[in-house]
C-alpha positions as CSV (number, residue, x, y, z in Angstrom):
1,M,118.1,78.3,33.6
2,P,115.7,76.1,31.4
3,K,112.9,74.2,33.2
4,P,113.7,70.6,34.0
5,H,110.8,69.2,31.9
6,L,112.1,71.2,28.9
7,L,115.5,69.7,29.4
8,L,114.0,66.2,29.6
9,L,112.0,66.8,26.4
10,S,115.2,68.0,24.6
11,A,117.1,65.0,25.8
12,L,114.4,62.6,24.5
13,L,114.3,64.4,21.1
14,A,118.1,64.2,21.0
15,A,117.9,60.5,21.7
16,F,115.5,60.0,18.8
17,A,117.7,62.1,16.5
18,I,120.9,60.2,17.4
19,S,119.1,56.8,17.0
20,C,118.1,57.8,13.4
21,F,121.8,58.1,12.6
22,S,123.1,55.2,14.7
23,D,123.7,53.1,11.6
24,H,126.5,55.5,10.6
25,I,128.2,55.3,14.0
26,D,131.1,52.9,14.4
27,P,129.9,49.8,16.3
28,Y,132.8,50.0,18.7
29,H,131.9,53.6,19.6
30,L,128.2,52.7,19.8
31,D,129.2,49.9,22.3
32,V,131.2,52.4,24.4
33,I,128.4,55.0,24.4
34,T,125.8,52.4,25.4
35,G,128.1,51.2,28.3
36,I,128.5,54.8,29.4
37,G,124.7,55.3,29.5
38,I,124.1,52.2,31.5
39,N,126.8,53.1,34.0
40,I,125.3,56.7,34.3
41,I,121.9,55.2,35.3
42,L,123.6,52.9,37.9
43,A,125.7,55.7,39.4
44,V,122.9,58.3,39.5
45,S,120.5,55.7,41.2
46,L,123.1,54.7,43.8
47,N,123.9,58.4,44.4
48,L,120.3,58.9,45.7
49,V,121.1,56.3,48.4
50,N,124.7,56.9,49.2
51,G,125.1,60.5,48.3
52,Y,121.8,62.3,49.0
53,T,120.4,60.1,51.8
54,G,123.8,59.3,53.5
55,Q,123.6,55.5,53.5
56,F,126.3,53.1,52.3
57,S,125.0,50.4,50.1
58,L,127.3,47.7,48.6
59,G,124.6,45.6,46.9
60,H,123.6,47.7,43.9
61,A,124.7,45.0,41.5
62,G,122.2,42.7,43.1
63,F,119.3,45.0,42.0
64,M,120.9,45.2,38.6
65,A,120.9,41.4,38.4
66,V,117.2,41.2,39.4
67,G,116.3,43.7,36.6
68,A,118.5,42.0,34.0
69,Y,117.2,38.5,34.6
70,L,113.5,39.3,35.0
71,A,113.5,41.6,31.9
72,A,115.3,39.0,29.9
73,A,112.9,36.3,31.1
74,V,109.9,38.4,29.8
75,S,111.5,38.9,26.4
76,L,112.6,35.3,26.1
77,F,109.6,33.4,27.4
78,A,106.7,35.8,26.9
79,G,108.0,37.5,23.8
80,P,107.5,34.7,21.3
81,K,103.9,34.2,22.5
82,L,103.0,37.9,22.3
83,L,104.8,38.7,19.1
84,G,104.0,35.6,17.1
85,P,106.3,33.5,14.9
86,D,107.2,36.4,12.6
87,G,108.7,38.4,15.6
88,G,106.2,41.2,15.3
89,T,106.8,44.8,14.1
90,A,109.3,47.2,15.4
91,W,106.6,49.0,17.4
92,Q,105.4,45.8,19.0
93,Q,109.0,44.9,19.9
94,G,109.4,48.3,21.4
95,V,106.3,47.9,23.5
96,L,107.4,44.5,24.7
97,F,110.9,45.8,25.6
98,L,109.4,48.7,27.5
99,G,107.2,46.3,29.4
100,A,110.1,44.0,30.1
101,L,112.2,46.9,31.4
102,L,109.3,48.0,33.7
103,V,109.0,44.4,35.0
104,G,112.7,44.3,35.7
105,G,112.6,47.7,37.4
106,L,109.6,47.0,39.5
107,S,111.0,43.6,40.5
108,A,114.3,45.3,41.6
109,A,112.2,47.9,43.5
110,A,110.4,45.1,45.3
111,A,113.7,43.5,46.1
112,G,114.9,46.9,47.4
113,L,111.8,47.1,49.6
114,L,112.4,43.5,50.9
115,V,116.0,44.2,51.9
116,G,115.3,47.8,52.9
117,V,112.6,47.4,55.5
118,P,114.6,45.1,57.9
119,S,118.1,46.5,57.2
120,L,117.8,50.3,56.9
121,R,117.4,50.8,60.6
122,L,121.1,49.9,60.6
123,K,123.8,52.5,59.9
124,G,127.3,52.8,58.4
125,D,129.4,49.6,58.3
126,Y,126.5,47.4,59.4
127,L,124.3,48.5,56.6
128,A,127.1,48.0,54.1
129,L,127.6,44.4,55.3
130,V,123.9,43.7,55.0
131,T,123.6,45.1,51.4
132,L,126.8,43.3,50.5
133,G,125.3,40.0,51.7
134,F,122.1,40.7,49.8
135,G,124.0,41.2,46.6
136,E,125.8,37.9,47.0
137,I,122.5,36.1,47.9
138,I,120.9,37.4,44.7
139,R,123.9,36.2,42.6
140,V,123.8,32.7,44.2
141,I,120.1,32.4,43.7
142,F,120.3,33.1,40.0
143,Q,123.3,30.8,39.8
144,N,121.1,28.0,40.9
145,I,117.9,28.6,39.0
146,E,118.2,26.3,36.0
147,V,115.3,27.8,34.1
148,L,117.3,31.0,33.9
149,G,120.5,29.3,32.8
150,G,122.0,28.5,36.2
151,A,125.7,29.0,36.4
152,L,126.1,29.1,32.6
153,G,123.9,32.2,32.4
154,L,121.0,33.2,30.2
155,N,121.7,33.2,26.4
156,G,119.8,34.3,23.3
157,I,118.4,37.5,24.8
158,P,116.8,39.6,22.0
159,A,118.9,42.6,21.0
160,Y,116.3,45.3,21.9
161,T,118.6,47.8,23.5
162,T,119.4,50.7,21.2
163,I,121.0,54.1,21.7
164,F,117.6,55.6,21.9
165,W,116.5,53.5,24.9
166,V,119.8,54.1,26.7
167,I,119.8,57.9,26.3
168,A,116.1,58.1,27.1
169,F,116.5,56.3,30.4
170,V,119.6,58.2,31.2
171,A,117.6,61.4,30.8
172,L,114.7,60.0,32.8
173,S,116.9,58.8,35.7
174,V,118.8,62.1,36.0
175,F,115.5,64.0,35.7
176,G,113.7,61.9,38.2
177,V,116.4,61.9,40.9
178,T,117.2,65.6,40.5
179,C,113.5,66.7,40.7
180,L,112.9,64.4,43.6
181,V,115.8,65.6,45.6
182,H,115.0,69.3,45.0
183,S,111.3,68.9,45.7
184,T,109.7,69.7,49.0
185,Y,109.5,66.0,49.9
186,G,113.0,65.4,48.7
187,R,114.4,67.8,51.4
188,G,113.7,64.9,53.8
189,F,116.5,62.9,52.1
190,L,119.0,65.8,52.6
191,A,117.9,66.2,56.2
192,T,118.3,62.5,56.8
193,H,121.8,62.7,55.3
194,D,122.8,65.8,57.4
195,D,121.5,64.7,60.8
196,E,119.2,61.8,61.5
197,V,118.7,62.6,65.2
198,A,117.7,66.3,64.5
199,S,115.5,65.2,61.6
200,E,113.6,62.7,63.8
201,A,113.4,65.4,66.5
202,V,111.4,67.7,64.1
203,G,109.1,64.8,63.1
204,L,110.7,63.3,60.0
205,D,110.5,59.5,59.7
206,T,114.1,59.0,58.5
207,T,113.6,55.2,58.1
208,R,110.8,55.8,55.6
209,Y,113.0,58.3,53.6
210,K,115.8,55.8,53.5
211,I,113.5,53.0,52.3
212,V,112.0,55.3,49.6
213,A,115.5,56.2,48.4
214,F,116.5,52.5,48.4
215,V,113.4,51.4,46.4
216,I,113.8,54.2,43.8
217,G,117.5,53.5,43.5
218,A,116.8,49.8,43.1
219,F,114.2,50.5,40.4
220,F,116.6,52.5,38.2
221,A,119.3,49.8,38.8
222,G,116.8,47.2,37.6
223,I,116.1,49.3,34.4
224,A,119.9,49.5,33.9
225,G,120.1,45.7,34.3
226,G,117.4,45.2,31.7
227,L,119.2,47.5,29.2
228,Y,122.5,45.7,29.9
229,G,120.9,42.2,29.3
230,H,119.3,43.2,26.0
231,F,122.6,44.8,24.9
232,K,125.0,42.0,25.8
233,L,122.5,39.3,24.8
234,T,124.1,37.0,27.4
235,I,124.1,37.4,31.2
236,T,125.8,35.4,33.8
237,P,125.7,35.6,37.6
238,T,129.4,36.5,37.7
239,G,128.6,39.7,35.8
240,F,126.8,41.0,38.9
241,S,129.4,40.2,41.5
242,F,130.8,42.3,44.4
243,D,133.3,43.8,41.9
244,K,130.4,45.4,39.9
245,S,128.9,47.0,43.1
246,I,132.3,48.4,44.0
247,E,132.7,49.8,40.5
248,I,129.4,51.7,40.9
249,V,130.3,53.0,44.4
250,V,133.7,54.3,43.0
251,M,131.8,56.3,40.4
252,V,129.6,57.9,43.1
253,I,132.6,58.7,45.4
254,L,134.8,60.0,42.6
255,G,132.0,62.2,41.2
256,G,131.2,63.7,44.6
257,M,128.6,62.3,47.0
258,G,125.3,64.0,46.5
259,N,126.4,65.6,43.2
260,T,124.4,64.5,40.2
261,I,126.5,66.2,37.5
262,G,129.8,65.0,39.1
263,V,128.5,61.4,39.3
264,V,127.5,61.5,35.6
265,L,131.0,62.8,34.6
266,A,132.7,60.2,36.8
267,A,130.6,57.4,35.2
268,I,131.8,58.7,31.8
269,L,135.4,58.9,32.9
270,L,135.5,55.5,34.5
271,T,133.9,53.8,31.5
272,L,136.3,55.5,29.0
273,L,139.5,55.0,31.1
274,P,139.7,51.2,30.7
275,E,139.1,51.7,27.0
276,L,141.8,54.3,26.6
277,L,144.2,52.0,28.4
278,R,143.4,49.0,26.2
279,P,146.6,49.3,24.1
280,I,148.6,48.5,27.2
281,A,146.2,45.8,28.3
282,E,148.7,44.0,30.5
283,Y,149.1,47.1,32.7
284,R,145.6,48.5,32.3
285,M,144.2,47.5,35.7
286,I,147.4,48.5,37.5
287,I,147.3,52.0,36.0
288,Y,143.6,52.2,36.5
289,S,143.8,51.4,40.2
290,F,146.8,53.7,40.7
291,L,144.9,56.6,39.1
292,L,141.9,56.0,41.4
293,I,144.2,56.1,44.5
294,V,145.9,59.3,43.4
295,L,142.6,61.0,42.6
296,M,141.0,60.0,45.9
297,I,144.1,61.3,47.8
298,L,144.2,64.6,45.9
299,R,140.4,65.1,45.7
300,P,138.7,63.2,48.6
301,Q,135.6,65.4,48.2
302,G,135.2,64.1,44.6
303,L,136.9,64.9,41.4
304,F,133.8,66.7,40.0
305,N,132.4,68.3,43.1
306,L,131.0,71.3,41.2
307,K,129.2,74.2,42.7
308,F,127.5,77.1,40.9
309,G,127.1,79.9,43.3
310,K,125.5,78.4,46.4
311,V,123.9,75.6,44.6
312,K,125.4,72.1,44.4
313,L,124.1,70.2,41.4
């Protein structure tokens, strides 16, 4: 099997090659592919928390909102000063966008640390309620910050998100989470998932592992939020509601908890399915919900719970 870093390099080269021909791709298809990539980043990052570490977070959209708003604020308010009146070169815009994404990701990670330290000593339903409350608090805060658009949202965000950035960060998120979980340190996440009491008995600080997973998951969610904001060009607080968090959780559950490949496939399926049902728009959500119920009844372990030999990917 190829080494992970070679796969990452191949993915980055593929992202560059695809971006060179993006002008020849139908805009609608480009829109769908971009949406798929952003959802993959969200699902893979939540899978680190819910799947590999065994927690149950319902506030992932809150971290996405932090990343989206803070990254957009950097581009909107700092961008004109840094790039000058002519808008700068493509390379300068790329550097600014990368910096904005990192600001959004690190801000989301800080928010993850803030909510994780006091709440991750809780378990199960209690943790789900705390993270749900956090997500709603974040949404209401942004709804009342007038400098960021308030309830009307933030408009005029530069269109910096391209297919290259999306595919590159999909590759980085999958690579980062997979290598972390399969590292010596990452075995602590799996031990925490399997049995917290036994893990603590052998000296593992399970709370620390849960916080680390929460912070890393929040970071990638913030990156996804930054990509989303610079793709949609307009963001509103309602776009990061409880419904968005549930959508991400469904991707993780459908793909198979703790199964990176399955979660990626589920994110692709659940992004494409509403589009395929668009011709029957009036029945789309009914059929979509019904299919989810059927799939979870028939495959409660996850639709794409793939195993190769004794290794679960």
